[in-house]
N, C-alpha and C positions, 0 to 999 in steps of 0.2 A: 440588800448590804445602803448601812444607812450613812449618814454623813460621816459620822466620827467616823465609823469603820476605816470608813474609801483616806480617811486623808488618815490617819496611822497605815495606813497598806502605806499607801505616801509616800509619808518621810520613813518610814521599816525600809524604802528600796533605796530612799535616797540616804540616809546611814546605812546599809549591805555593800555597797557601791564602789561609797569612794574610805568601809571599811578596805572592802578584796580591793582600792588603787591602793592604798598606805600600804599591804600584806604585801602584795607585786613589787612598790618599791626597796621593800622593804630588804623584801628574798632576794632580788637583787644585787646591793648594795652587801647585802651576807655572799652570797657566791662572787664575787666582784673580792672581798676579801679573804672570803680562802683558796683564788686562787693565787693574789695573793701575797698568802700568807702561803700556799706551795711550790712558788716560785723563787721566795725571796730563801726557802725550805735546801728549792736541790742547789739554788741557783748563786747566791750570796754566802750563808753560812754554811752551805754544802752536810750538819747539821741535822737529821729529818727526827725529831717530835715524836711523839705518842701519839697516833691518830684521839685519842679521847681529849687534847688539850686544846690540840686543834677546832674538833666539834662543841670541845667550848667554849672554843674563842668563839668561835661564829652562831654559836644559839647566843651568846652576849649582846655582838652588834646585831644582831636578830633583833632580838630587845631594848637598845637604846635606839635604834633607826628605828624603829618602831614606835615607844612614844614622843622619841622628839619630835614625830611627821605627825602623831595624833595630838601628843601636848600644842607641836605651833601652828595648825588647820582649828583647834577649840577653840584658840584669842581672837580669833577673824583673819586670821591672818592670811596674804595673798601671793605666794609668787614674785609676781611684780609686787609688794611691798618688801619682802624678802631683798629683791637686790639693790631696789633707790634707799637704803637700811646698808649696802656690801657697799656700791658706786655713790654712795653719799652724796642722790640727785633726790630727785625729786618727780617724776614722770607724770605726760600729765595721763588723771584719771576720764576719758572718754564718755564715760556715763556721764558724768557730772558738769561734762561741759553747756555749756547754756549759748544758743545760735535765738538771734536778735531775726524776723525779718520783717518784725513791721515800722511803719512809721516814728522816726526818732521821739522822744518824749518831750523836749527839751524844743 
């Protein structure tokens, strides 16, 4: 196996794993939406809508959540960056924090 094939395999595996995680999160969002929709129909509105409308809405929620997550993580965003925007605060980036252990230069 050449180095190019090895690099391709590593990149393919990383992309596949990240896409798998996005699909799982989108499926969880879709499932929660469907359960809330059934709860709304049964207890709040007490009027059942046709199943095809519920499935259509669930598919749209799945697609929207998958595309939204995919675009968010493609622009090199992380969840901590997202939370910084939501909380209007800036967390320390521990990977970029430098520690000086030598004598001071002054």
